[in-house]
Residue frames as qw, qx, qy, qz and C-alpha x, y, z in Angstrom:
[[0.732, -0.338, 0.400, 0.436, -64.55, -27.02, -19.10],
 [0.561, 0.480, 0.387, 0.552, -64.53, -25.78, -22.61],
 [0.030, -0.964, -0.125, -0.232, -65.06, -22.28, -21.37],
 [0.582, -0.724, 0.267, 0.256, -62.03, -22.56, -19.04],
 [0.725, 0.034, 0.432, 0.535, -59.94, -23.80, -21.89],
 [0.336, 0.771, 0.324, 0.434, -61.13, -20.87, -24.08],
 [0.285, -0.958, 0.025, -0.030, -60.24, -18.42, -21.32],
 [0.695, -0.477, 0.345, 0.413, -56.75, -19.89, -20.94],
 [0.612, 0.361, 0.409, 0.572, -56.19, -19.60, -24.76],
 [0.081, 0.907, 0.227, 0.347, -57.29, -15.95, -24.63],
 [0.490, -0.850, 0.149, 0.126, -55.11, -15.13, -21.64],
 [0.742, -0.180, 0.409, 0.499, -52.10, -16.88, -23.25],
 [0.465, 0.622, 0.391, 0.495, -52.73, -15.07, -26.51],
 [0.114, -0.972, -0.082, -0.187, -52.91, -11.70, -24.68],
 [0.626, -0.664, 0.290, 0.288, -49.65, -12.46, -22.79],
 [0.689, 0.110, 0.459, 0.550, -47.92, -13.40, -26.07],
 [0.296, 0.796, 0.296, 0.438, -49.20, -10.25, -27.79],
 [0.319, -0.945, 0.077, 0.006, -47.96, -8.08, -24.89],
 [0.704, -0.416, 0.389, 0.424, -44.52, -9.75, -25.05],
 [0.588, 0.377, 0.459, 0.549, -44.33, -9.31, -28.79],
 [0.112, 0.916, 0.219, 0.318, -45.50, -5.64, -28.78],
 [0.398, -0.904, 0.132, 0.086, -43.08, -4.71, -26.08],
 [0.488, 0.727, -0.475, 0.088, -40.15, -6.13, -27.92],
 [0.678, -0.564, 0.450, -0.144, -39.21, -8.60, -25.20],
 [0.941, 0.083, 0.290, 0.155, -38.17, -11.40, -27.51],
 [0.553, 0.753, -0.066, 0.351, -36.06, -8.99, -29.65],
 [0.223, -0.841, 0.378, -0.318, -34.38, -7.55, -26.60],
 [0.831, -0.345, 0.434, -0.033, -33.54, -11.09, -25.33],
 [0.875, 0.381, 0.169, 0.245, -32.14, -12.06, -28.72],
 [0.333, 0.841, -0.193, 0.380, -29.95, -9.01, -28.92],
 [0.460, -0.725, 0.466, -0.212, -28.64, -9.56, -25.38],
 [0.907, -0.103, 0.397, 0.097, -27.89, -13.24, -26.20],
 [0.745, 0.592, 0.071, 0.300, -26.22, -12.30, -29.44],
 [0.071, 0.891, -0.314, 0.322, -24.07, -9.62, -27.87],
 [0.644, -0.559, 0.506, -0.128, -22.99, -11.99, -25.14],
 [0.921, 0.162, 0.307, 0.178, -22.18, -14.67, -27.73],
 [0.555, 0.750, -0.092, 0.348, -20.09, -12.20, -29.80],
 [0.271, -0.830, 0.430, -0.230, -18.23, -11.13, -26.65],
 [0.830, -0.294, 0.474, -0.011, -17.50, -14.78, -25.90],
 [0.845, 0.428, 0.209, 0.244, -16.47, -15.49, -29.48],
 [0.269, 0.890, -0.242, 0.279, -14.21, -12.45, -29.57],
 [0.495, -0.687, 0.505, -0.169, -12.41, -13.71, -26.47],
 [0.891, -0.035, 0.443, 0.097, -12.03, -17.18, -27.90],
 [0.701, 0.651, 0.050, 0.286, -10.66, -15.84, -31.17],
 [0.034, -0.890, 0.383, -0.246, -8.17, -13.62, -29.20],
 [0.712, -0.457, 0.528, -0.067, -7.08, -16.67, -27.23],
 [0.896, 0.294, 0.300, 0.146, -6.54, -18.69, -30.38],
 [0.541, 0.759, -0.074, 0.354, -4.41, -16.04, -32.10],
 [0.264, -0.872, 0.350, -0.216, -2.47, -15.27, -28.92],
 [0.812, -0.345, 0.466, 0.062, -0.92, -18.73, -28.78]]
């Protein structure tokens, strides 16, 4: 049981390392930020147009 837990920790660590090294989290953050900025720009334009 301890060996299975250790293997799970190693596999999870490897998956996290791969996601970090490929820039997956940074890419997701940039996509979310640009989407938020586009939404904010539309909201600001709506406020100033009335």
